[in-house]
C-alpha positions in Angstrom: -2.7 -59.7 19.3 0.0 -59.0 22.1 2.1 -55.9 21.4 5.7 -56.4 21.9 7.5 -55.0 24.3 9.3 -51.5 24.4 13.3 -52.0 23.4 12.2 -54.7 21.0 11.9 -54.0 16.9 8.9 -54.9 15.5 7.7 -57.3 13.2 9.3 -57.1 10.0 6.0 -59.5 9.2 3.6 -56.8 10.7 2.4 -54.8 7.3 1.2 -51.8 10.0 4.7 -52.1 11.9 6.4 -50.9 7.9 7.8 -47.3 7.8 9.2 -44.9 5.5 9.7 -41.0 5.7 7.7 -39.0 3.9 10.2 -37.5 2.1 12.4 -41.0 1.0 8.7 -42.4 -0.5 8.2 -39.0 -3.0 11.8 -39.5 -4.5 11.7 -43.3 -4.9 7.9 -43.1 -6.3 9.2 -40.4 -8.7 7.0 -36.9 -7.2 10.6 -35.2 -7.5 13.7 -35.4 -9.1 16.1 -35.5 -5.4 15.0 -35.3 -2.1 15.6 -31.5 -1.3 12.7 -30.9 -3.2 10.3 -33.3 -1.7 11.9 -31.8 1.7 11.5 -28.3 0.8 7.9 -28.8 -1.4 6.8 -30.7 2.3 9.0 -27.5 4.2 6.1 -25.5 2.0 2.7 -27.0 2.9 2.6 -29.0 -1.1 2.1 -32.1 0.7 -0.8 -33.5 3.0 -0.6 -36.6 4.6 -4.7 -38.4 5.4 -5.6 -34.4 4.8 -3.3 -32.8 7.0 -0.1 -30.7 6.0 2.8 -33.0 6.4 6.9 -32.3 7.6 9.1 -34.1 5.8 10.5 -36.1 8.5 6.8 -37.7 8.9 6.6 -41.6 9.0 4.2 -43.2 6.2 1.9 -46.8 6.2 1.0 -48.4 3.3 -3.0 -47.0 2.4 -2.4 -43.2 3.5 -3.9 -41.1 1.2 -1.4 -38.4 -0.1 -1.9 -35.3 -2.1 1.2 -33.7 -3.7 0.2 -30.2 -5.5 3.4 -30.3 -8.0 3.4 -26.8 -10.3 -0.2 -26.8 -11.7 -1.1 -30.7 -10.9 -2.8 -32.1 -7.9 -1.8 -36.0 -7.3 -4.3 -37.6 -5.9 -2.7 -41.3 -4.6 -3.1 -43.9 -2.2 0.2 -46.0 -0.6 0.6 -49.1 -2.0 4.4 -50.4 -1.5 6.9 -48.6 0.7 10.6 -48.5 -1.1 13.4 -47.7 0.6 15.3 -47.2 -3.0 14.5 -45.5 -6.1 13.8 -47.7 -9.1 13.2 -47.3 -12.5 9.8 -45.4 -13.5 7.8 -48.7 -14.4 8.4 -49.8 -10.6 8.1 -46.7 -9.1 4.3 -45.9 -10.6 3.9 -49.6 -8.4 4.2 -47.7 -5.5 1.2 -46.2 -5.6 -2.5 -45.6 -7.3 -3.8 -42.4 -8.5 -7.2 -41.2 -8.3 -8.9 -41.6 -11.2 -10.6 -37.6 -10.0 -6.8 -37.3 -9.6 -6.4 -38.6 -13.3 -9.1 -37.0 -15.0 -8.6 -33.3 -13.9 -5.1 -33.7 -14.5 -5.7 -34.4 -18.1 -8.5 -31.6 -18.3 -6.1 -29.0 -17.4 -3.2 -30.4 -19.0 -5.7 -30.0 -22.4 -6.3 -25.7 -21.3 -2.7 -26.1 -21.6 -2.4 -26.7 -24.5 -5.3 -24.6 -25.6 -4.1 -21.4 -24.0 -1.9 -19.4 -26.9 1.7 -20.2 -26.9 3.8 -16.9 -26.5 5.8 -16.2 -30.2 9.1 -16.0 -30.8 10.2 -12.2 -31.1 6.8 -10.9 -29.2 8.7 -10.8 -26.2 12.0 -8.0 -25.0 12.2 -6.4 -27.2 16.0 -6.7 -29.4 18.6 -3.3 -29.1 17.7 -3.4 -32.7 14.4 -2.9 -32.2 15.3 -0.8 -28.8 16.8 1.4 -31.1 14.4 2.1 -33.8 11.3 2.8 -30.6 13.7 5.7 -29.8 14.4 6.6 -33.7 11.0 6.9 -33.6 9.8 8.9 -30.3 12.6 11.0 -30.2 10.8 12.5 -33.7 7.6 13.4 -32.5 6.3 15.4 -36.2 6.8 11.8 -38.0 8.8 9.2 -38.7 12.8 10.3 -39.8 14.0 10.8 -42.3 
């Protein structure tokens, strides 16, 4: 297949020539609420494209494999479609396919997090009233105040 001469734009019919910036695609696929958050994640090393750390401006193509670390979750996805616009979540879900291993691992992490004890209200930082009671108790070494 002959390559287009320099200076001519690639053919829009050729899927291999279609590219999109990584940060725009992550935003359009709804992995991040804003492009700024997508850029921050890419600069922080949380995004890998085809096994390599990626910068926000990296071009991605259909078929690229992405690893996206977000909080305690790791999403392993394959790019199915490119999109320049952020649409509803149902449309965004069609932009990628998540690997079965990634889905299973995320489900396992969610179960572990649900099993962990949650903080009981009032068990955190003492209130002003609690602090005063502690001070009264500690200021009377022989026992509780009368």
